[in-house]
C-alpha positions in Angstrom: -13.3 -6.8 -79.4 -15.5 -9.4 -77.8 -12.7 -12.1 -77.9 -10.3 -9.7 -76.1 -12.9 -8.9 -73.5 -13.4 -12.6 -72.8 -9.7 -13.4 -72.6 -8.8 -10.4 -70.5 -11.8 -11.1 -68.3 -10.7 -14.6 -67.8 -7.1 -13.4 -66.9 -8.6 -11.0 -64.4 -10.6 -13.8 -63.0 -7.4 -15.9 -62.5 -5.6 -13.0 -61.0 -8.4 -12.5 -58.5 -8.4 -16.2 -57.6 -4.6 -16.0 -57.1 -5.2 -13.1 -54.7 -7.9 -15.0 -52.8 -5.5 -18.1 -52.6 -2.8 -15.8 -51.3 -5.2 -14.4 -48.7 -4.3 -10.8 -49.4 -6.0 -7.5 -50.2 -9.6 -8.8 -50.2 -11.0 -5.4 -51.3 -8.8 -5.3 -54.4 -9.4 -8.9 -55.2 -13.2 -8.5 -54.8 -13.2 -5.5 -57.1 -11.1 -7.5 -59.7 -13.5 -10.4 -59.4 -16.5 -8.1 -60.1 -14.7 -6.4 -63.1 -13.7 -9.9 -64.5 -17.3 -11.1 -64.4 -18.6 -7.9 -66.0 -15.9 -8.2 -68.8 -16.7 -11.9 -69.5 -20.4 -11.3 -69.4 -20.3 -8.3 -71.8 -18.0 -10.2 -74.2 -20.9 -12.5 -75.2 -23.5 -9.7 -75.5 -24.4 -8.0 -78.7 -24.1 -4.5 -77.1 -22.9 -1.6 -79.2 -21.2 -0.2 -76.1 -18.3 -2.7 -76.0 -15.7 0.1 -76.8 -16.9 2.2 -74.0 -16.9 -0.9 -71.7 -13.2 -1.6 -72.5 -12.3 2.1 -71.8 -14.3 2.1 -68.6 -12.6 -1.1 -67.4 -9.2 0.3 -68.2 -9.9 3.4 -66.1 -11.4 1.4 -63.3 -8.4 -1.0 -63.3 -6.0 1.9 -63.3 -7.7 3.5 -60.3 -7.7 0.1 -58.6 -4.0 -0.4 -59.3 -3.3 3.1 -57.8 -5.3 2.1 -54.7 -3.4 -1.2 -54.5 -0.1 0.6 -54.7 -1.1 3.2 -52.1 -2.3 0.6 -49.7 0.8 -1.6 -50.0 -0.6 -4.8 -51.4 1.7 -7.5 -52.7 3.7 -6.4 -55.8 2.4 -9.0 -58.2 -1.2 -8.1 -57.6 -0.5 -4.4 -58.2 1.6 -5.1 -61.3 -1.0 -7.5 -62.7 -3.8 -5.0 -62.2 -1.8 -2.2 -63.9 -0.9 -4.5 -66.8 -4.5 -5.5 -67.3 -5.4 -1.7 -67.2 -3.0 -1.1 -70.1 -4.3 -4.2 -72.0 -7.9 -3.0 -71.8 -6.7 0.5 -72.8 -4.9 -1.0 -75.9 -8.0 -3.1 -76.6 -10.1 0.1 -76.6 -7.6 2.0 -78.8 -7.1 -0.7 -81.5 -10.8 -0.4 -82.4 -10.9 3.3 -82.1 -7.9 4.4 -84.2 -7.0 3.2 -87.7 -3.3 3.0 -86.9 -3.6 -0.6 -85.6 -5.2 -1.7 -88.9 -8.4 -3.2 -87.4 -10.7 -0.5 -88.7 -10.7 1.6 -91.8 -10.7 5.4 -91.7 -14.0 5.6 -93.3 -15.6 3.3 -90.7 -14.7 5.6 -87.9 -17.3 8.1 -86.6 -17.0 11.5 -88.2 -16.7 14.4 -85.7 -18.4 17.5 -87.2 -17.4 20.8 -85.8 -20.6 22.3 -84.4 -21.0 25.9 -83.4 -23.4 26.4 -80.7 -25.1 29.7 -80.8 -24.9 30.9 -77.2 -26.4 34.2 -76.3 -24.1 35.8 -73.8 -25.5 38.6 -71.7 -23.0 41.2 -73.1 -24.1 40.4 -76.7 -26.8 42.9 -77.8 -29.5 41.6 -79.9 -30.5 44.0 -82.6 -34.2 44.4 -83.2 -35.4 44.4 -86.8 -37.8 47.2 -87.6 
């Protein structure tokens, strides 16, 4: 997970530098630069939240790609942002589902079905005498 975050973060950094060199879409490029630094910085941390970071980066990049498409930035910047969004999404999924072979089924968190006892106003409580 941390190696993928570092490599993808460095790729985002290079994409943002290419955008700065092309002098186009400074808002998109600035956001890419911030996301790249966050990704590379968290790659070397010992945080337990790396899975959530990867998913959050994927969603943020997908929103950024949508903004880039709507504002008419150059095609390679929009496409690169979208491809990095997909890559971060796959990075999240491969450590979340056992289909990819990186985690075992017994290592995944177990989701217990919990029933919450909610007292609705139309439910009558019976008094015990």
